[in-house]
N, C-alpha and C positions, 0 to 999 in steps of 0.2 A: 161286903157288897156295896156299901156306900163309897168306900175308897176306889173301888172299881169303876163306879159311875163317874166320880170326879175325874179319875184318870182318863176315861174315854171322852169325857167332855173337853178336857184340856187338849187331848190328842186331836180331837175333831176341830177345835178352834185353831190349833197349830197347823193342821193340814189345810184349812180354809185360807189362812194367811199365806202359807207357802204357795198354794195354787194361785192366789191373787198376784203375789209377787212375780211368779213365773209367767203369768199371763201378761203383766205389764212389760216384763223383759222381752217376751216374744213380740209384742206389738211394737215396742220402741226399736228393737234391733232389726226388725224386718220391714216395717212399714213407714218409719219416719226417716226420710232421706232429704238431703239438701240437693235440689235439682241444679244441674249445670246450665249456666246461661249459654246463649248462642251469640257469638260475635260475628257480625256480618258486614259485608261491604257491597254496596250496590255498584255493579259493573256497568257503567254507562255505555260502553262500546258494545258489549255482548247482550245488553238489556236483560241481565239476570242478576241474582244475588249470589255472591260468593261467600262461603263460610270461612272464617279464619279459625284455625285450630287453636284450642286452649290447652294449656298444661295445668292440671289440677295439682296444686302443691300441698295444700293443707286444708283439712276439714276439722272443725272443732264443734262437738255436740254439746248442748246444754241438757244433759241427760244423766240420770242416776244409773241407768242400766246400759246405755250404748257406750261404746268405746269413746273416750273423751277426745283423743287426738288421732287423726288418721292422716299420715304424711304421704300416702298415695304413691310412694316411690317417685315423687315429683322431680327430683333433681335431674335424672337422666332425661325425662320427658321435657323438662325445662331447657336442658342443653340442646336437645333435638330441635325444639321450637325456635330457639335463638339462632341455631345454625341454618335453619330452613324457614326464614321469614316469608310472609305473604307479600308479594310485590304490589305496590299501590302507587297511584298518581298523587301529586300534591293537591291539597285542599279537598280530597274526596271525604265523604262522610262514612263514619263507622257507627253501626247500631249495635247496642248490647240489648238483647231481647231475653226477658225472663219468662220461663214457662209458668212460674208461680211468683206472685208479687212478693218481693223481699221487703224487709223493714228499711234497709239502708244499703247504699252502694257507693263506694268511693273508687274512682279510677285514678291511678298514679302513672306518671311517665318517669322512667328511670333516666336520670341525667348522666352525662359523661363522667362527672365526678363521683358517681355512685349514690348520690342523694335522689330522693323522689319528689316530684312536683305534682300537686293535686290538679288534675285535669277537670274532674267532675266530682262533686259531692252531693248526692241526691238522697233525700229522705222520701220514702214512699208511704209513710204513715199518714192516714187521713186522706189519701188520694183514692180515686176510683180503682176498682180491680182491673179496669181496662188499661190503665196507665202502667205499663210494665216494660218500658224501654228507656234507654239513654242514647243520645246521639251526640257525637262530637266530631270535629273536623281533623283530618290528618294534617300534620305540619307541612308547610311548603318547603322546608329545607330537606334536601336529599340525605339519605343515610338510613342507618338502622335505628329503629325506635322500639323500645321494650316497654310494655304496659303491664300493670298489675291491677287486679280487681279484688277488692275486699267487699264481700257480699254478706249481709247479716239477715238471717231469718229468725222467726221465733224459736226454732229448734236448734239453732247454732249459727256458725259462720264458716265461710270458705274463702280461700285465697287462690286466685288463678293468675296465670301469666299468658301473654301472647306477644308476638313480635311482628312488626311490619318493616319493609324496606321501601322508602319513598324514592322513586326514580322519576326523572323528567319524562321519559317515554317507556312504555312497556314493550319489551322486545318479543 
């Protein structure tokens, strides 16, 4: 009788631990997400904001339960974005707006030689929850410009790409 009680107690503790781990897995895998930022360009002629499409290339979660790396099939999306850049005028401003305040965001511009130059390196730690955007100017030299965003959140980090084509006049 005593062995049966010990067995039932151990089984009960095991079931409680298993149920707790399952609950954590459900919460992390369904409810913890890295939100995609919005990259926007203020269209001064049309007096409206134009959204620039993003290609999500990689998401890495800091989680014991959620998939560590999610490559999002980003290569084809990235190729499509580069082949279909957003047309902009020189010296216009691009805003990167975050739905949820990140810890850190670095914006890179891909150079002709394949290297990346840092355009903006912003830490949001210690800043107000209302400060959730980055603004930078489009280059004044015409041509295709490819940008990469590395955004860090407490739950992980994500890499996004977008492309613009600077033209003297929009046709």
